[in-house]
C-alpha positions as CSV (number, residue, x, y, z in Angstrom):
1,M,66.5,22.0,-67.8
2,N,65.5,18.7,-66.3
3,I,62.0,19.6,-66.7
4,L,62.2,21.5,-69.9
5,I,63.7,18.6,-71.9
6,P,60.7,16.1,-71.4
7,V,58.1,19.0,-71.8
8,L,59.8,19.8,-75.4
9,L,60.1,16.1,-76.2
10,F,56.2,15.4,-75.5
11,A,55.4,18.7,-77.2
12,G,57.2,17.6,-80.3
13,M,55.9,14.1,-80.2
14,G,52.3,15.7,-80.1
15,L,53.1,17.9,-83.0
16,I,54.3,15.1,-85.2
17,A,51.3,12.9,-84.2
18,G,49.1,16.0,-85.2
19,I,50.8,16.2,-88.6
20,L,50.6,12.5,-89.2
21,L,46.8,12.4,-88.4
22,T,46.2,15.5,-90.7
23,V,48.1,13.8,-93.5
24,A,46.2,10.5,-92.9
25,S,42.7,12.2,-92.8
26,V,43.5,13.7,-96.5
27,F,44.9,10.5,-97.9
28,F,42.4,8.2,-96.4
29,R,39.4,10.3,-96.6
30,V,36.3,8.4,-97.7
31,E,34.3,10.3,-100.3
32,T,30.5,10.2,-99.2
33,D,27.7,10.6,-101.9
34,P,25.8,13.8,-101.0
35,T,22.6,12.4,-102.2
36,Q,23.1,9.4,-99.9
37,E,23.7,12.1,-96.9
38,K,20.6,13.9,-97.7
39,I,18.5,10.7,-97.9
40,A,19.9,9.5,-94.5
41,E,18.9,13.0,-93.0
42,V,15.0,12.5,-93.8
43,L,14.9,8.8,-92.9
44,P,13.4,8.5,-89.1
45,G,16.7,6.6,-87.9
46,A,14.6,3.8,-86.6
47,N,17.1,1.3,-87.9
48,C,14.4,-1.3,-87.8
49,G,15.3,-3.5,-90.8
50,G,11.7,-3.1,-92.1
51,C,12.9,-2.0,-95.5
52,G,14.9,-5.1,-96.0
53,F,18.3,-3.4,-95.3
54,A,20.5,-3.4,-92.3
55,G,19.5,0.0,-91.1
56,C,18.7,3.5,-92.4
57,A,22.3,4.2,-93.5
58,D,22.5,1.0,-95.5
59,Y,18.9,1.8,-96.9
60,A,19.9,5.4,-97.9
61,E,23.0,4.2,-99.9
62,A,20.8,1.6,-101.6
63,I,18.5,4.3,-102.7
64,A,21.2,6.6,-103.9
65,S,23.0,3.9,-105.9
66,G,19.6,2.9,-107.5
67,R,19.2,-0.6,-105.8
68,A,16.3,0.1,-103.8
69,E,12.9,1.9,-104.2
70,P,12.4,5.1,-102.2
71,N,9.0,4.2,-100.5
72,L,10.3,1.2,-98.5
73,C,10.5,3.0,-95.1
74,K,7.4,1.9,-93.2
75,P,8.0,3.9,-90.1
76,G,8.7,7.1,-92.2
77,G,5.5,6.6,-94.4
78,A,4.3,8.8,-97.2
79,D,6.1,12.0,-95.8
80,T,9.6,10.3,-95.8
81,A,9.0,8.8,-99.3
82,V,7.9,12.3,-100.7
83,K,11.0,13.9,-99.3
84,I,13.1,11.2,-100.7
85,G,11.6,11.8,-104.1
86,E,12.2,15.7,-103.9
87,I,15.9,14.7,-103.3
88,L,16.0,12.5,-106.2
89,G,14.0,14.7,-108.3
90,K,11.5,12.2,-109.2
91,A,8.0,11.3,-108.2
92,V,7.6,8.3,-105.9
93,S,4.6,5.9,-105.7
94,L,3.3,6.0,-102.3
95,S,2.7,2.6,-100.7
96,E,-0.4,2.0,-98.5
97,P,0.2,2.4,-94.7
98,E,0.1,-0.9,-92.8
99,V,-0.3,-2.1,-89.3
100,M,0.4,-5.2,-87.4
101,V,-2.0,-7.8,-86.5
102,V,-1.7,-10.6,-84.2
103,H,-3.0,-13.8,-85.6
104,C,-4.4,-15.4,-82.4
105,S,-7.6,-14.9,-80.4
106,G,-6.7,-17.2,-77.5
107,D,-6.9,-15.1,-74.4
108,C,-7.2,-16.5,-70.8
109,K,-11.1,-16.9,-71.2
110,S,-11.2,-18.4,-74.5
111,S,-8.0,-21.0,-74.5
112,R,-7.2,-23.8,-72.4
113,A,-3.8,-24.2,-70.5
114,F,-1.6,-26.9,-70.8
115,F,0.7,-26.3,-67.7
116,D,1.6,-23.5,-65.4
117,F,5.3,-22.0,-66.6
118,G,7.5,-21.3,-63.8
119,G,10.7,-20.3,-65.8
120,I,12.1,-17.2,-67.0
121,A,9.1,-15.0,-68.2
122,T,9.6,-14.8,-71.9
123,C,7.8,-16.5,-74.7
124,A,11.1,-17.9,-76.2
125,G,11.5,-19.8,-72.7
126,A,8.0,-20.9,-72.6
127,K,8.2,-22.0,-76.2
128,A,11.4,-24.2,-75.3
129,C,9.1,-26.0,-72.7
130,Y,7.0,-28.5,-74.5
131,G,5.9,-26.0,-77.2
132,G,4.4,-23.6,-74.9
133,T,1.8,-23.4,-71.9
134,G,-1.3,-23.8,-73.8
135,L,-3.2,-26.8,-75.4
136,C,-2.6,-24.9,-78.7
137,S,0.9,-24.9,-79.4
138,F,0.3,-22.4,-82.2
139,G,-1.3,-19.8,-80.2
140,C,0.3,-16.5,-78.3
141,L,2.3,-17.3,-75.3
142,G,1.4,-13.9,-73.7
143,L,4.8,-13.2,-71.9
144,G,5.4,-10.0,-73.9
145,D,8.8,-10.5,-75.9
146,C,6.9,-8.5,-78.7
147,A,5.8,-5.8,-76.4
148,A,9.4,-5.6,-75.0
149,V,11.1,-4.8,-78.4
150,C,8.3,-2.4,-79.4
151,E,9.8,1.2,-78.8
152,E,6.6,2.8,-79.8
153,N,4.5,1.2,-77.1
154,A,2.2,-0.2,-79.7
155,I,1.7,-3.7,-78.3
156,C,0.5,-4.7,-75.0
157,I,-0.5,-7.8,-73.1
158,Q,-4.2,-8.1,-72.1
159,D,-5.8,-11.1,-70.8
160,G,-2.7,-13.3,-71.8
161,L,-2.8,-12.2,-75.3
162,A,-0.8,-9.7,-77.3
163,R,-2.8,-6.9,-78.6
164,V,-1.8,-4.2,-81.1
165,I,-2.5,-0.4,-80.7
166,P,-3.0,0.5,-84.4
167,E,-2.7,4.4,-83.8
168,R,0.9,3.8,-82.3
169,C,2.2,1.1,-84.7
170,I,4.7,2.2,-87.3
171,A,5.0,-1.2,-88.8
172,C,8.7,-1.5,-88.2
173,G,8.4,-5.3,-87.9
174,K,10.5,-5.8,-84.7
175,C,7.8,-7.6,-82.8
176,A,7.2,-10.1,-85.7
177,K,11.1,-11.0,-85.5
178,V,11.0,-12.0,-81.9
179,C,7.4,-14.0,-81.7
180,P,8.5,-17.6,-81.5
181,N,5.2,-18.7,-83.1
182,K,5.3,-16.1,-85.7
183,L,1.9,-14.8,-85.1
184,L,2.4,-11.1,-86.1
185,S,2.4,-9.9,-89.7
186,L,1.4,-6.7,-91.6
187,R,-1.9,-5.8,-93.2
188,P,-3.0,-2.8,-95.2
189,K,-4.6,-0.2,-92.7
190,S,-7.6,0.1,-95.1
191,K,-8.4,-3.8,-94.9
192,T,-9.9,-4.3,-91.4
193,I,-10.7,-8.0,-91.8
194,A,-8.4,-10.3,-90.4
195,V,-7.9,-14.0,-89.3
196,T,-6.8,-14.2,-85.7
197,C,-5.9,-17.7,-85.5
198,S,-2.8,-19.5,-86.7
199,S,-3.7,-23.3,-85.6
200,R,-2.6,-25.9,-88.0
201,D,-4.4,-28.6,-85.7
202,S,-7.4,-30.4,-87.0
203,G,-10.8,-28.8,-86.3
204,K,-11.5,-31.1,-83.4
205,A,-8.3,-30.4,-81.7
206,T,-8.5,-26.7,-82.3
207,K,-11.8,-26.6,-80.9
208,A,-10.7,-28.4,-77.7
209,A,-7.9,-26.0,-77.1
210,C,-9.6,-22.7,-77.9
211,D,-13.3,-21.4,-78.4
212,K,-12.1,-18.6,-81.1
213,G,-9.8,-21.1,-83.2
214,C,-10.1,-21.3,-86.8
215,I,-11.5,-25.1,-87.6
216,G,-10.7,-25.1,-91.2
217,C,-14.3,-25.5,-92.1
218,K,-14.1,-23.5,-95.6
219,L,-17.2,-21.6,-95.2
220,C,-15.4,-18.3,-95.6
221,E,-13.5,-19.8,-98.7
222,K,-16.8,-20.9,-100.3
223,K,-18.5,-17.7,-99.6
224,C,-15.8,-15.2,-100.4
225,P,-17.1,-13.5,-103.7
226,E,-13.4,-12.4,-104.6
227,G,-11.7,-15.6,-103.6
228,A,-9.5,-13.6,-101.3
229,I,-9.6,-16.0,-98.4
230,T,-8.5,-19.7,-98.6
231,V,-7.8,-22.5,-95.9
232,Q,-4.0,-23.4,-96.0
233,D,-2.5,-25.9,-93.4
234,L,-5.9,-26.2,-91.7
235,H,-6.5,-22.4,-91.0
236,A,-7.9,-19.5,-93.2
237,V,-5.5,-17.2,-94.6
238,I,-6.4,-13.6,-96.4
239,D,-4.8,-12.5,-99.6
240,Y,-5.4,-8.5,-99.2
241,S,-4.5,-7.9,-102.7
242,K,-7.9,-9.3,-103.4
243,C,-9.9,-8.6,-100.3
244,T,-12.5,-5.7,-100.5
245,G,-13.5,-5.8,-97.1
246,C,-16.8,-6.8,-97.7
247,G,-17.0,-8.7,-94.6
248,T,-18.7,-11.9,-96.0
249,C,-16.3,-14.3,-94.7
250,A,-16.6,-12.8,-91.0
251,S,-20.4,-13.2,-91.2
252,V,-20.2,-16.9,-92.0
253,C,-17.3,-17.8,-89.6
254,P,-18.8,-20.1,-86.9
255,T,-15.9,-19.4,-84.3
256,K,-15.4,-15.6,-85.3
257,A,-11.7,-16.3,-86.0
258,V,-12.3,-14.2,-89.1
259,H,-13.6,-10.7,-87.9
260,P,-13.4,-7.1,-88.4
261,L,-10.7,-5.4,-86.2
């Protein structure tokens, strides 16, 4: 009896707890939208935030409620957009595939160093020390913060410069978020001309720091037949909505800061 009573007591407590949990699951059940669940299933689950939402579940809820377009998932691309359209029962306009580009050409051969960095080997750490290790404070720090967050291994560091491997890039945008100099941005895959310099120094200072820097001469701006490239903050910027990829800007750039990728 001394053993039986505690056993029965614990069995009774377990039974009561089970009943309470069952009742709670009924009364506090959260109704989910079946459309939202179906959309979440076809999303890639990268939770990259490239769509502008906190993650795939948040984006699925936004689509189901009509707050977001179904073609914003960059990792999923056109295939995912089509599947979401089938779930919603409507045609989806497909956005053009995009890929990351590094707006810097300052590798070890082209750029000049300011000092040797002996701290923690991160771009963020190097940026905190006098703005970076190179004479150009706007250039790639080359310590691989972008490569470290890329789950697709689409970025590597070669000759002290971040380089994108286009066929691996899913355009999630994680690399762009961690770059302290904001050197990465998306471009349409079909538009292969890019400005690979972000210096906002004068032409003289840029030339002293890097052989491949944009010196703001405006030759590209003057020669572009579509007005797709302009010099802003002393460096060239391409408006890809106007660019036809003719290559005129690249052909006249004296430092080859504008060139085909």
